[in-house]
MARPABA-967551 format. One line per field, with one value per residue: residue in one letter; residue number from 1; z, x, y of N, C-alpha, C in turn. Coordinates in Angstrom, 2 decimals. Layout:
<sites>
aa = c(A	...)
i = c(NUM	...)
n.z = c(Z	...)
n.x = c(X	...)
n.y = c(Y	...)
ca.z = c(Z	...)
ca.x = c(X	...)
ca.y = c(Y	...)
c.z = c(Z	...)
c.x = c(X	...)
c.y = c(Y	...)
</sites>
This chain:
<sites>
aa = c(M	K	K	K	I	P	V	L	S	T	D	E	E	A	E	R	F	V	E	G	V	D	L	T	G	Y	D	L	S	G	F	A	A	A	R	F	E	F	D	R	K	T	A	R	V	N	M	R	L	P	E	R	L	L	D	A	V	K	A	R	A	K	A	R	G	I	P	Y	Q	R	L	I	R	E	A	L	E	R	A	V	E	S	R)
i = c(1	2	3	4	5	6	7	8	9	10	11	12	13	14	15	16	17	18	19	20	21	22	23	24	25	26	27	28	29	30	31	32	33	34	35	36	37	38	39	40	41	42	43	44	45	46	47	48	49	50	51	52	53	54	55	56	57	58	59	60	61	62	63	64	65	66	67	68	69	70	71	72	73	74	75	76	77	78	79	80	81	82	83)
n.z = c(-22.86	-20.44	-20.49	-18.51	-16.16	-16.70	-14.80	-13.13	-12.16	-11.35	-10.63	-12.89	-15.00	-14.64	-15.11	-17.83	-18.94	-18.29	-19.62	-22.26	-22.99	-23.45	-20.76	-20.46	-21.58	-19.80	-16.91	-14.01	-11.58	-9.34	-8.14	-5.54	-3.66	-3.18	-0.71	-0.64	0.63	1.40	3.23	4.91	6.86	9.87	12.56	15.09	16.43	19.08	20.25	22.40	21.58	21.92	20.56	19.07	18.29	16.65	14.65	13.59	12.61	10.65	8.94	8.07	6.76	4.74	3.31	2.26	0.70	1.52	3.39	6.82	8.70	7.50	7.64	10.42	10.75	9.29	10.91	13.22	12.20	11.52	14.08	15.26	13.53	13.87	16.04)
n.x = c(7.13	6.10	5.81	7.58	6.25	6.71	8.68	6.85	6.56	4.66	1.17	-0.14	1.47	1.08	-1.69	-1.82	-0.32	-1.86	-4.24	-3.45	-2.51	-2.70	-3.11	-2.93	-0.68	1.35	3.39	1.82	2.18	3.59	2.07	0.05	-3.00	-4.54	-5.54	-7.98	-8.66	-11.63	-13.29	-13.97	-11.66	-12.36	-11.94	-9.49	-6.38	-4.10	-1.07	1.53	4.59	7.32	10.36	11.89	9.96	8.26	10.10	10.57	8.02	7.75	9.84	8.92	6.59	7.68	9.07	6.93	5.89	3.94	2.23	3.21	1.17	-1.01	-0.20	-0.32	-3.10	-4.04	-3.05	-4.55	-7.13	-6.92	-6.57	-9.05	-10.81	-10.09	-11.29)
n.y = c(-17.21	-14.89	-11.30	-8.85	-6.51	-3.07	-0.69	1.67	4.94	6.80	7.41	8.31	7.37	4.62	4.43	5.19	3.11	0.79	1.35	1.14	-1.43	-5.03	-6.93	-9.67	-10.73	-10.35	-11.09	-11.50	-12.65	-11.80	-9.90	-8.51	-8.45	-5.29	-2.95	-0.49	2.72	4.06	5.23	8.27	10.08	11.14	11.28	11.90	10.78	10.87	9.80	8.63	7.13	4.83	5.97	4.16	2.26	3.82	4.51	1.95	1.34	3.33	2.55	0.01	0.79	2.38	0.43	-0.95	0.97	2.82	5.43	5.94	6.32	5.10	2.44	2.06	2.41	0.20	-1.87	-1.45	-1.90	-4.64	-5.72	-5.19	-6.54	-9.18	-10.34)
ca.z = c(-21.61	-20.31	-20.34	-17.18	-16.06	-16.56	-13.58	-13.32	-10.96	-10.95	-10.93	-14.27	-15.86	-14.50	-15.80	-19.29	-19.30	-18.19	-20.65	-23.60	-23.26	-23.08	-19.62	-20.48	-22.02	-18.77	-15.73	-12.86	-10.44	-8.19	-7.62	-4.35	-3.54	-2.50	-0.04	-0.88	1.73	0.89	4.34	5.30	8.16	10.57	13.96	15.25	17.57	19.44	21.22	22.56	21.29	22.00	19.27	18.32	17.68	15.55	13.57	12.97	11.84	9.46	8.04	7.47	5.82	3.59	2.54	1.55	-0.18	1.99	4.53	8.08	9.38	6.90	8.22	11.76	10.59	8.89	12.09	14.09	11.56	11.67	15.48	15.52	12.73	14.23	17.19)
ca.x = c(7.43	5.34	6.59	7.60	5.64	7.75	8.65	6.03	6.83	3.54	-0.16	-0.46	2.17	0.39	-2.98	-1.56	0.12	-2.98	-5.22	-2.95	-1.95	-3.43	-2.34	-2.81	0.67	2.31	3.48	1.23	2.28	4.17	1.16	-0.74	-4.22	-4.36	-6.73	-8.18	-9.35	-12.69	-13.93	-13.38	-10.99	-12.92	-11.50	-8.06	-5.79	-2.78	-0.51	2.98	5.22	8.79	10.92	12.30	8.77	7.83	11.08	10.32	6.77	8.07	10.67	8.06	5.70	8.49	9.34	5.69	5.53	2.73	2.48	3.26	-0.12	-1.85	0.23	-0.90	-4.54	-4.23	-2.82	-5.72	-8.25	-6.72	-6.80	-10.49	-11.48	-9.67	-12.06)
ca.y = c(-16.53	-13.65	-10.07	-8.24	-5.19	-2.04	0.11	2.87	5.72	7.65	6.88	8.67	6.40	3.33	4.52	5.16	1.76	-0.16	1.68	0.92	-2.76	-6.23	-7.44	-11.13	-11.08	-9.98	-11.93	-10.80	-13.56	-11.12	-8.89	-8.86	-7.65	-4.01	-2.43	0.93	3.37	4.92	5.94	9.55	10.07	12.28	11.27	12.10	10.09	11.36	8.87	8.64	5.84	4.85	6.40	2.96	1.67	4.67	4.33	0.64	1.46	4.13	1.73	-1.01	1.48	2.78	-0.79	-1.29	2.08	3.48	6.31	5.19	6.39	4.07	1.17	2.00	2.19	-1.20	-2.73	-1.29	-2.60	-6.10	-6.07	-5.15	-7.55	-10.54	-10.83)
c.z = c(-21.58	-20.08	-18.90	-17.25	-15.93	-15.23	-13.89	-12.05	-10.53	-11.27	-12.39	-15.25	-15.83	-15.23	-17.31	-19.74	-19.34	-19.29	-22.03	-23.92	-22.88	-21.98	-19.61	-20.93	-20.98	-17.58	-14.52	-11.58	-9.19	-7.57	-6.42	-4.32	-2.76	-1.87	-0.30	0.26	1.17	2.00	4.64	6.68	8.91	12.03	14.01	16.49	17.82	20.50	21.28	22.33	21.57	20.60	18.41	17.61	16.49	14.37	12.84	12.12	10.55	8.45	7.34	6.44	4.57	2.70	1.73	0.60	0.21	3.11	5.85	8.83	8.80	7.45	9.63	11.68	10.20	10.08	13.05	13.51	11.71	13.11	15.81	14.77	13.20	15.38	16.76)
c.x = c(6.68	6.27	6.53	6.92	6.75	7.61	7.90	6.12	5.70	2.22	-0.53	0.21	1.47	-0.94	-2.80	-1.16	-1.05	-4.02	-4.76	-2.46	-2.94	-2.60	-2.20	-1.43	1.74	2.24	2.98	1.35	2.84	3.24	0.40	-1.98	-3.92	-5.67	-6.81	-9.00	-10.37	-13.37	-13.20	-12.76	-11.44	-12.48	-9.98	-7.59	-4.41	-2.24	1.00	3.49	6.70	9.34	11.34	11.12	8.31	8.80	10.87	9.06	7.04	8.89	9.83	7.13	6.47	8.78	8.12	5.25	4.24	3.09	2.41	1.93	-1.10	-1.49	-0.35	-2.40	-4.84	-4.05	-4.01	-6.93	-8.13	-7.00	-8.28	-11.21	-11.18	-10.49	-13.31)
c.y = c(-15.19	-12.47	-9.58	-6.88	-4.16	-1.30	1.41	3.70	6.65	6.95	7.14	7.70	5.05	3.34	4.46	3.76	0.79	0.10	1.23	-0.48	-3.86	-6.92	-8.96	-11.58	-10.81	-10.93	-11.14	-11.61	-12.88	-10.09	-9.42	-7.97	-6.38	-3.59	-0.94	1.51	4.36	5.72	7.24	9.41	11.32	12.35	11.35	11.37	10.68	10.39	9.01	7.22	5.95	5.16	5.20	2.32	2.50	4.56	3.01	0.67	2.23	3.33	0.67	-0.38	1.89	1.58	-1.22	-0.19	2.79	4.45	5.53	5.23	5.37	2.70	1.00	1.74	0.75	-2.14	-2.64	-2.02	-4.10	-6.52	-6.09	-6.25	-8.96	-11.11	-11.51)
</sites>
């Protein structure tokens, strides 16, 4: 049986863990691909939203562990890429 990944609460903890272990002994089946943002954010958008929608966006982002503005950016990217 493979070992479970320990709970790591900071990037520094994760880096130390990954540097010091052989990951082949761990169960990585629950992991999902992550997208990294490398492009500089140089443009600004200001929009009005119903408060319920913004609250729902913030809740979804919190559940995923990302800032809500990143969730909005991802949704915009998917909408543009899907055409």
